[in-house]
N, C-alpha and C positions, 0 to 999 in steps of 0.2 A: 868838680863834683866828687864826692866820695864813692869809691868803687866797692863792689862786693868783695869780700875776702873770706877766708876760711873761718874767721872768728866772728863775722857779722853777717852771715848769710841770711839770717832771719830778718835783717833790716832791709833786704832787697827783694822786691818781687821777683821770684824766680830762683830763690835760694834753696827751696825744698820742692819735693814732688808736687805737681799740680793735681789737685783732687777734683777740679771742675774744669773741664777742657772743652773748648769749642773747636769744631772742625771746619776748615775751609776746603772747598773743592775747586781746584784750578781746572776748568772744564775743557779747554781746547788749546789755549796758547796761540802764539803767532808763528811758531816754527814750522818747518816743512816736514810735518809728521803725518799728514792725512793719508799719504800713500802707503804708510807703513802699518796702518791698522784701519779696518772698516768701522771701528767704534769711535774714531775721532770725528766729532761733529763738525760740519762745515757751514751749512746754511743757517740763518737765524732760527728757523723752526727746529732744526736738529740740535742746535746749541741750547735752545730753550728747553726742549724735551730732556736732554741729558742733564742740564742744570737742575731741573725740577725732580728728576729721578734721584739725583745725588742728594738733594734736599730731603726727599722722603726717606732716604737711607740714613740720614743723620747729619748732613752738612748744614750748619747754621748759616754759612756764608758761601756764595758762589762767586769766584773770581773769573771775570769774563773778558775774552777777546772776541773779535769777529774775524771772519775769513771771507775772501772774495769767492762767491759760489762758482765762478767760472774757472778759477785757477787753484782753488783750495788754499791759497797762501794768505798770510795775515794781512789785515786791512785796517785803515784808519777811517773808513767811510762812515760819517755820522749817520747816514741813512740806514746802514746796516745795524748800527747800535740802536737807533730809534726803533727799528722793527723788532729787534731782539728784546729790548726792555719792555716794549708794549705787549709782546706775547707773554712774557713771564708775569708781568704785573696784572694782566687780565686773568691769569690762572692762580696767582698767589701774591698776596701782599705781606706774607710772613717772612719769606726768605730774604736775607740781607744781600743786596747787590754790591759787588766790588768791581768796578770797571777799571781796566788797565789805563794807566797814564804813561805807559812806557813805549808806545809805538812812535815812530818818527824820529828816532835818534841814531839810525844806522848809517855809517859812512863806509862805503867800499872803495878803498883806494886803488888807483891804477898802478902801473909799474913803479918800483922804488925810485928809478931815476926821473920819473915824471909822475909824481903822486896826484897832481891836480891837472885837470878837473877830475873829480871822483867818477867812478864807474856809473853806468846808467841805472843799475839796480839800487843805487843809493836812495834811501828814504830818510831825509834829514830836514826837519822843519823846526820852527821856533816854538816857544812855550805855548803861545795862544792856540796854534794848530794842534799841538799834542793834547791839549785838554778841552778842545772845542766840544766834544761829545759829552764830557763830564759836566761842563758848565751848563749845557742845554738840558741834560737829562737828570742831573742832580741825584746820583746814587748816594747811599749812605756812606759808602767807602769808595776810595779810588786809590790805586797804587801810585807811588811816587818813588822812582829809582834815584836814590840820593848820591849819585856819582857815576863816573864813566867806567867802562870796562872793555878790556881787549877780548876779541875773538880771533880766529886765525887770520883772516884777511879783512876783518871788519872791526870798526871801532864803534861801540855804543857811547855816544857823547852827550854830556850835559854840563852845565856850568852852575856855580853857586848863584849867580845873578838870575839865571833862568829858573832855577829852583825857587828862588824867592818870589818870582812872578807867579809860578804855579801854586805855591803855598797861599799867596794872596787870592788867587782865583778860586781855589778850593774853599778858603774861608768865606769868601763872599757868597758862594753857592751853598754854604753849610754842608760841605762834604768833608768827612774825616780822612786825612791822608794815611794810608798804610805805607809805612816807610820801608821799602824794599832795599836791603843792604846786602852786598855781595862780598864785602871785605871790611876790615876794621876802619879804614879811612872813610868809608861811607857813613859809618856810625858817628865818627867825629864831625863830619859835615852836618849830619842830622842834628846833633847836639848843638851845633852853632845856630842852626835855624830855630831850635827851641829856645835858646838863650835870647835870640832876637825877638822872641814873642810871635813868631810866624806860625808855630805849631803849638796847639794847646796840649797841656798835660792832663792825664797821662798819655804819652805818645804811644802809638801802636806800631810795632816793628814786625817785619817778616825777615827772618834770617834765611838767606838763600844759599844753600850749600851744594857743592858738587858741580857748579858751573865751571867750565874750563877757564883757567886763569883767574878764577875767583877763589873764595875760601873752600877748602875741600870738605867733603861730607864725612867728617870725623868727629868723635866726641871731643877731642882737644880743640878743634876749631869752633865747635858750637859753644864750648865753655868759655873760650876767649871772647867770643862775640857777646855772649850773654853777660859776662862780667864787665864789658865795656858799655853796656846800656845805661842810660840815666836811671836813677832811683825811681821806682814806681812804674817803669815802663811795662806795658802789656805786650807780650811777644809770642810769636809762633815761629816754626821753622819747618823746612822741608829739605829732603835730599833727592837727588836725581836717580832714576832708574831703579835698580834692585835695592838701593839703599833708602828707598822711600819709607818703608815701614820701620826699619831699624832706626832711622833718624826721627821718626814720629815717636817711637818709644823713648829715645834719648831726650827729646824735647819735653815730654811729660815728666820724666824723672828730674829734669833740671828746672821745672817750674813753668814751662811754656805750653803753648797750644800747637795744633797740628794742621798741616796742609798736605793734602794728597790730590791726585787727579791726573788726567791724561796729558796735561801740559808738561808734567814732569816725569811721567813713567807710563809706559804702554802695557805693562805686563802685571797680571795678578800673581802668577807663579812662573817658573821657568818654562818658556815656550807657550804659555797660555795668555792670550791677549785679554785685556781687562776692559770693562766699562767703567765709567765714573762711579756709578752706583756700587759696583762691586768693590772698588778701591775704598770708598767711604765705609761700606759695610765691614771690610777687613779692618780698617783703622778703628772703627767703633768697637768691634769685638776685642781687639787687642787692648784698647784703652780701658774697657770695662773689666777685662781679666786682670789688669794691673790694679784694680780697686778704685779707679776714678770714675767720675760720672761725666757723660757727654751733655753739654748744655744745648738747650733749644735756641732757636733764633731770638725769641723774646728775651731769654736770659742773657744771651750774648749781646744783644742790643743794649741792655741795661749795663752790662759789664763794661762795654766800650763807650758808654755815654753818647750814643749816636743820636743825631738830630732826628726827631720824629718827622714822618712824611704823611701827607694827606692820604 
């Protein structure tokens, strides 16, 4: 496939500043952050309230994890997802739901001389279990991590064959995969799945920047990843921590869309803990000051060609 280059940027979606931007809010994530901020929502009711507040502030899409209310840690419990989606849908049919498909891939290895069996905290399951809540609840979007990634003592692991199964499951449920990519190799695997006809075009990508041992949150890394995307791809990007807003600005300048939220950053300003709504408000203000317009959920739904839901 032909890449973007300096002489043909106009031919690639993302070659110039995006004037019509959608915002995704990553509401809570699955990391151990609930003890670091009282604003990180934990129960399905709290997550739903925070998601809808973010939507009212300007987020067209809410990216959702659930947490175990007893431990505050990330969970794959379909019952918690069922409760969360029911609460949101009872109050709003406008906001676009994006459920994570990334839980259940963590392997915590034991000592180097005896790496197996893995440690008890390992949460590693196959593709059917990873997407059980997605197949049941049929959100308009669901994330799909298109590759493995190292953390300190943990490996997030998936395989091409497992991703093929998940793509098939998403398609049968009429769920659009949001392809989360953490480095260039993940984009190459995603393009292979597109070539195999498992992902419809235009494909939707999320460039994940600043995760340890993944692509750094820099302009150079974002440009390299953007330039590696297939022609016509629709993309957004985020940076972790204090680089959340700077990377949002960079994404708009490079033709992309924006993700903010407490999954990726707990602070509004230095030393000031944020809410999801405040982060969305800040991103919207910055985007509009750049001369771009923030899209509504209805406009984003049309842009992404999402399947309609009753």
